[in-house]
N, C-alpha and C positions, 0 to 999 in steps of 0.2 A: 504493499501498500504507499509506503514513505515513498519506493521507487517511482510510481505513478503520479503522485504527488508534484516531484521532484522533476518529472518530465512535462508536467501540464503547467509547472512555474516557468520552465525555460522556454518551453513553446509560447506561453504571454508574455515575457520578454522577447522574444525575438519578434514577436509581430509587434511590439511597442516599439521598438528600432529599426523595424526594415525599412522605412519610409526614410527615416534621417541618414540609415547604410545606404539606401541606391540612389538621394542625393547626393550624399560623399562619395560613391563612386562616381556618377554623373560629372558632379565637379572638377575629381580628379582627372577623369579624361579631358573636357573641356580647358579646363584653365592649365594644363600641362602640354596641349598641343598649342593651344592661341599662343601661350608666353613664350614658347620655344621658338615658332614660327614668328612672332612678333620680332623677339631680338634678331633673329637672322635676317628680316627684311632692314630692321633698322642700321646693322652694321655691313649690310651686302655690298654698299659701296666705299666702305673702309679703303683709304689709301695704302699701298704695300710698296714696299720697297726690294730690287733685288741684291742677290749677293755680290754683284760686280759692281754696284754700285759702291755698296759698301768698302767693298777691298780696294777702289781706287783711294779713300782716305785715308789707306795705310802708307800711301806715298807721300802726303802732305807732313811737312815739318812740324814736330811737335810732339806731345804725348797725345794720342787718338782719343781719351776719355777728357779731354777739356776742349775738344773739336764740338763744333754745336752738331747736334743728333739728324740723324738724316729722316726720324719719324717723329718729326715736330708736327707736319700737318696730319700726321694719322692720329696722334693723340687729341690734336685742334678739334679734328671732326667727331670723336669719341665725344670730347667735353661738350659740345654745343649738343650731344643727345643725350647728354648722362642722365637727364631726368627722365627721358622713355625708356632707357637703358636698366634705369633702376625700378621703374614702376613695370616692365617686363617681368625681372627677378622676383617682384613681390606675387603677381601672378604667376609665377610656377611655383614658390614657394606654399603659396594656398593650396596648390594641386596636389605637392608632398603631403602635407596637412591631410588633406580630404582621402586622400591615399591611404594614409596610416589609420583614419577614422574608421573607413570602410575595413580594412583589411583586420582590424581589432574585432569588428564583429563577426565577422567571418572564424576568425580564430576563437572565438567565444563559444561560436555555434559549434565549433569540429570538438574542441576540449569536452562539451557536454556530452557528445556523442562516444569520445574517445578520451575518458579520463586519463589515461597514462601520459597525455600530451603533456610535457612541461610547461607550467606554468608562466616561467618567463616569454615563451614563444607566443603568448596572447600579448603580453604588451610590448615587444618585439617591434612589431610594426610602426607603432606610436613612437618610440625611442628612436628608430632609425631614420623616419619623416619627420622628426623635431629637428635633428640634426642635420639631415639635408636643406630643411626649409631655412635654417639657421647662417648654412653655410653658403647657401645660393644668395641671402640678402646679405651677408658680411663681406661675400667676396665682389660682388657689385659697387657696393659702398665703399669698399678697401680702395678698389680700381680707381672708382671717382676722386675721392680725394687724392691720392697717389698724383694720378695726372692732372688735378687741379694745381699741386704743389710743384710740380717739373715746369707747367705753362710760367708759374710765377716766378720760377727761380730762374737759373740763367741756362737751362736747355742745353746741356750739354749731355755728350753721351753716356758719362759715368749715372749722371741724372737720370736717366731716361733707363740705366739699367737696374737702377734701385727701384723702381714702380711695380716690380713682381715680386720684390721682397721686401714689401711694407709690412709692419705690424701686422695690422689689420688682418690683410692677403694670407699670410703665413698662418693666422689664427685658424680663418674661413677653410685652409687648407687641411690642417689639422683636425677639425672639425669635419669635414668632409669625406674624408676617408672611412673611418670606421661609421658613419651616417651611411654611405654608400653600401657598406658591407653587410650592416646591418638589415637596412631595407632589403637588400638582394635576399639575403638567406629567410629574411621572414616570407618575402615574396615565395619562395620556393618550399619552403616547409609549411605554409599554411595552403599552398595550391595543392602539396602531393596528400597531405593528411586530410583534406576538405573531398578529392576523389577518393581516398581509400574508404571515408564513411559514407560517400555518395552525396555528401552536400552539392560538390561539382561533377560534371561529365566530363567523361575522359578527354574530351575536346577541351573544356575549359582548365583541366586541370592538367595537361601539357601544354596548353598555351599561356598557363601563368607557371608554367617551369623557366618556359623561354622568358616569360616576360622578366622574371628575377635577375634572368643570369644576364642579360640587355641592360639591367639597372648597371652594370659595374664593365660591360664589353658591347658597346653601344655598336656592334655589326651594323652595318647598310645606312651609316652618317647618323648625324646627331637628330633627324629629327624622330620622334618616339612614335613612331605609326601603331607598331603591334602593340605597346605598353598601352596606348589610348584605346585601342578596340578592345584589348582585356576588359580593360576595366569600364568601356560603354556595355560591353556584355552582362558583366558583374554586376552593373546596375539594373540590366534589365532581368537578372536572374533572382536579385533581391524582391523586386517588386511582383515578383510570381506573373511575369509574361513571359518566360522562355517557349520558344515557339513549339516542341514538343511536350509541355508539360515539366515542371517543376520536379527535381527527383524526390521520390519518395519520404527520404528523409528529413526534409523539411517539414513534412507533415506528420512522421511518426515520432518526431525527437530521438529515434534511436539512430546507430548505424545500419543502414542499408547498401552494403559494399554495391558499386557499379557491376552489372552482370558483364561477364567476358562477350568476346565476340561469336563465341559457340552457344553460349546461353541467348544470345540476341537471334540467333541463325532458328536455335530451337523454337522459341516465343513467335515466331513471323513464320513458321512451318505451321506450329500450334493454332495460330491464328485463324491461317490461310484453309487448314482443314475444319475450322468451325465455322467460317462461313461458309465452306461448299455442304455443311452439313455433315460432314462424316466424322469419326472418331479419329481421333490422334491418337497415335502408338509411338512412342517413343522407340529409336532405334536399342535394338539389345546391346549391351554391353558383351564384347567378344571375350570367351573364357579365354584363360590364358592355357595354352598347349600342356598336356601333361607331360611330365621329364620321361622320358624313354628307360624302360627297365633295365638294369645293368647286367649283361650276360653273365651265366653262370660260369663261376671257375671250374675248370676240370680238377677232377677227382686227383687226388695225387698219386701215383704209383705206390705200390708197397715196395719196403725196403728191399734191396735185393733182387727188382724184378728187371731192372736195366740190363739193354742188351751185351755187356761186360760183364755180368753178376758172375762169380762162383759156380752158381748153380747150374747158368748155361752153359758154361766151357764143360762141367763135367758129365752133362750130357751129352755133348758132342765127343766127351773121349768115348764114351760106352757104345756109341754108334761105331 
């Protein structure tokens, strides 16, 4: 009875939080995509300089570090659009936080159906998402301040090299590395276990694992197409609008492992037979062949019955 009450309480909690989690997943998909594309468009015409142009500076007299930087126009371009860059970073940061909330909801549902899941996994999405959001904001703000100080200073080569090593920028990098790893692990572990208990279909589970890998290894460029698509599908699943119907585990509150390919084929065959009015009989499991009997060992000959025994020799002598 206590177990049934716990299941009912868990289902009631999931029902109350479902809409908020769906909105969070949709915000994560939208804001991550819009913020990334917006930032790319802002900096699409950023002036760049080639290596040959930089090498020609080495022929000039005096220390190279005291010469005027070739990237002054690049930094000026960035400074003129610094506010838009910071705002785009804010949009991406909100997307990270929304993703953390949606994954925490899914992780809580998984742990209710699989108590063996470590409790830190439930909170890992929020921790990783918060670190990523803070790192994204601090990196953008730190770069903006460093470029502003460069433009207000002597604008030398040495000053330009100090932009990437500013204190705020280094702190953002220190937060970003563990944040990216934590969020990637959270997406992978939650997707894998949600698929095992039947909260995610195999397609969504595998796509979630790929999304986690892409958090730290962005194959195919910086545009997060796969990640945003998965988050959007997650929102549809939370709303109970999955095209083929939500997995049964969302209704029962218990682990309902997703059927294998062979099980799905059997279900389709059974449904087709019932539609024709026939009785479906599952194929009989082939019995394992019996092991052949070992041949009987020949009876040992009596001692002294060999062809070279003394008894045979005596008989030959009598003849």
